[in-house]
Legacy VTK file of the C-alpha trace (Angstrom):
# vtk DataFile Version 3.0
C-alpha trace
ASCII
DATASET POLYDATA
POINTS 173 float
-67.299 22.377 9.594
-67.399 23.064 5.852
-64.507 24.046 3.692
-66.117 27.447 3.200
-66.542 28.171 6.926
-63.213 26.565 8.224
-61.315 29.306 10.178
-57.684 29.795 9.426
-55.309 31.860 11.602
-52.245 32.802 9.590
-49.300 33.649 11.855
-46.237 35.648 10.846
-43.120 36.480 12.950
-40.307 38.999 12.649
-37.275 37.694 14.552
-33.851 38.952 15.651
-32.179 35.778 14.488
-32.700 32.026 14.038
-32.228 30.553 17.510
-35.265 30.142 19.796
-34.415 31.267 23.301
-31.271 33.185 22.260
-32.868 35.462 19.734
-36.256 37.254 20.016
-39.657 37.501 18.443
-39.682 41.226 17.567
-43.164 41.358 16.038
-46.064 38.903 16.127
-48.825 39.209 13.588
-51.903 37.069 12.729
-54.985 37.251 10.572
-58.045 35.121 10.855
-60.605 34.332 8.181
-62.588 31.836 6.188
-63.426 31.329 2.478
-67.050 32.291 3.204
-66.371 35.385 5.378
-62.979 36.562 4.161
-60.725 38.341 6.722
-62.488 38.411 10.120
-59.857 40.028 12.330
-56.146 40.830 12.704
-53.552 40.867 15.551
-50.249 42.654 15.562
-47.788 43.644 18.335
-44.159 44.559 18.706
-42.472 42.366 21.307
-39.715 43.618 23.596
-36.572 41.600 22.938
-35.634 38.947 25.563
-31.911 39.650 25.264
-29.252 41.473 23.301
-28.717 38.938 20.437
-29.613 40.318 17.121
-28.232 38.945 13.862
-31.092 40.236 11.647
-33.626 43.040 11.654
-31.408 45.560 13.504
-33.834 48.431 12.863
-36.881 46.577 14.041
-34.832 45.278 17.057
-34.070 48.888 18.127
-37.714 49.845 17.656
-38.981 46.763 19.612
-36.646 47.687 22.469
-38.314 51.074 22.915
-41.870 50.426 21.704
-42.387 46.678 22.268
-44.622 45.196 24.874
-43.401 42.624 27.348
-43.426 39.029 25.879
-45.891 37.802 28.544
-48.241 40.730 27.769
-48.156 40.023 24.047
-48.666 36.268 24.508
-51.646 36.868 26.851
-53.208 39.285 24.373
-52.552 36.846 21.498
-54.118 33.960 23.394
-57.159 36.134 24.258
-57.437 37.222 20.590
-57.264 33.572 19.381
-59.710 32.150 21.924
-62.950 32.886 20.197
-61.629 31.478 16.932
-60.282 28.347 18.611
-63.741 27.650 19.977
-64.719 27.234 16.311
-61.736 24.918 15.661
-59.621 27.429 13.854
-56.481 25.981 12.439
-53.119 27.841 12.677
-51.034 28.281 9.537
-47.440 29.462 9.310
-44.852 29.662 6.504
-42.855 27.530 7.158
-44.515 26.029 10.224
-41.418 23.969 11.168
-39.565 27.267 11.733
-42.251 29.598 13.090
-44.330 27.349 15.246
-41.589 26.379 17.707
-41.133 30.048 18.470
-44.887 30.396 19.397
-44.743 27.229 21.539
-41.445 28.270 23.333
-42.712 31.795 24.044
-46.081 30.483 25.266
-44.494 27.920 27.573
-41.896 30.403 28.785
-44.058 33.428 29.356
-47.588 31.865 29.906
-46.473 28.686 31.651
-48.500 26.649 29.110
-49.194 26.334 25.356
-52.855 27.393 24.831
-52.374 27.178 21.012
-51.592 23.472 20.845
-49.832 21.819 17.902
-52.598 21.919 15.230
-50.712 23.928 12.701
-50.473 23.653 8.898
-47.376 24.552 6.964
-48.421 26.966 4.186
-45.203 26.085 2.222
-46.083 22.360 2.256
-49.732 23.163 1.509
-48.714 25.073 -1.672
-46.254 22.342 -2.789
-48.883 19.628 -2.291
-51.332 21.596 -4.453
-48.684 22.107 -7.148
-48.427 25.824 -6.461
-45.467 28.055 -5.973
-45.782 30.648 -3.211
-45.452 33.777 -5.436
-46.355 36.679 -3.190
-44.155 39.577 -2.222
-44.919 40.108 1.535
-45.492 43.552 2.869
-43.385 44.866 5.735
-44.732 44.005 9.155
-45.786 40.707 10.585
-49.496 41.682 10.823
-49.713 42.822 7.237
-47.735 39.812 6.024
-50.085 37.399 7.875
-53.119 39.078 6.360
-51.486 39.027 2.873
-50.803 35.238 3.180
-54.349 34.546 4.439
-55.814 36.389 1.407
-53.455 34.719 -1.026
-54.340 31.285 0.158
-58.082 31.886 0.291
-58.023 33.327 -3.235
-55.901 30.455 -4.480
-58.266 27.900 -2.969
-61.307 29.643 -4.388
-59.725 29.799 -7.866
-58.748 26.142 -7.670
-62.327 25.239 -6.871
-63.483 27.379 -9.809
-65.188 29.857 -7.563
-65.129 33.699 -7.784
-62.792 35.349 -5.346
-63.803 38.927 -6.259
-66.151 39.175 -3.358
-63.584 37.954 -0.826
-63.867 40.349 2.136
-60.635 42.278 2.244
-61.686 45.321 4.319
-62.912 43.710 7.528
LINES 1 174
173 0 1 2 3 4 5 6 7 8 9 10 11 12 13 14 15 16 17 18 19 20 21 22 23 24 25 26 27 28 29 30 31 32 33 34 35 36 37 38 39 40 41 42 43 44 45 46 47 48 49 50 51 52 53 54 55 56 57 58 59 60 61 62 63 64 65 66 67 68 69 70 71 72 73 74 75 76 77 78 79 80 81 82 83 84 85 86 87 88 89 90 91 92 93 94 95 96 97 98 99 100 101 102 103 104 105 106 107 108 109 110 111 112 113 114 115 116 117 118 119 120 121 122 123 124 125 126 127 128 129 130 131 132 133 134 135 136 137 138 139 140 141 142 143 144 145 146 147 148 149 150 151 152 153 154 155 156 157 158 159 160 161 162 163 164 165 166 167 168 169 170 171 172
């Protein structure tokens, strides 16, 4: 797979607090794309909280309680959404992966009985630091929009670093 066609799935989470298993994923968002094709698809879902603990995101917590889908339904839908991209060896990206990815793995093992996503995940924060960049992007509200914004930011940064034009980067897929 070439650098231009490598698929990236940026994942973003909104949480009710910092402790996996005590707090909840309230929103799961993702965006998939490549340098050559831009943004290919997006995923976003509110997730019903797994318990009453909420130390952050009180407003989103209340909304997820009434509008969120059951965790197992969201994880099944997310796994189905990811499957076609994973067949093409898509790599997951999170910022920071050391914090976000354990949530994905715990929810998958707890609600699907397995982890269909594996452990092939890149930390966007480390990626930027290794390339001498500072992550300088104000993220929009919502996990889905934040995942897409991060995907576009990294694709444009990589194109610029390679001296390539990013003006034709597909942003309306």
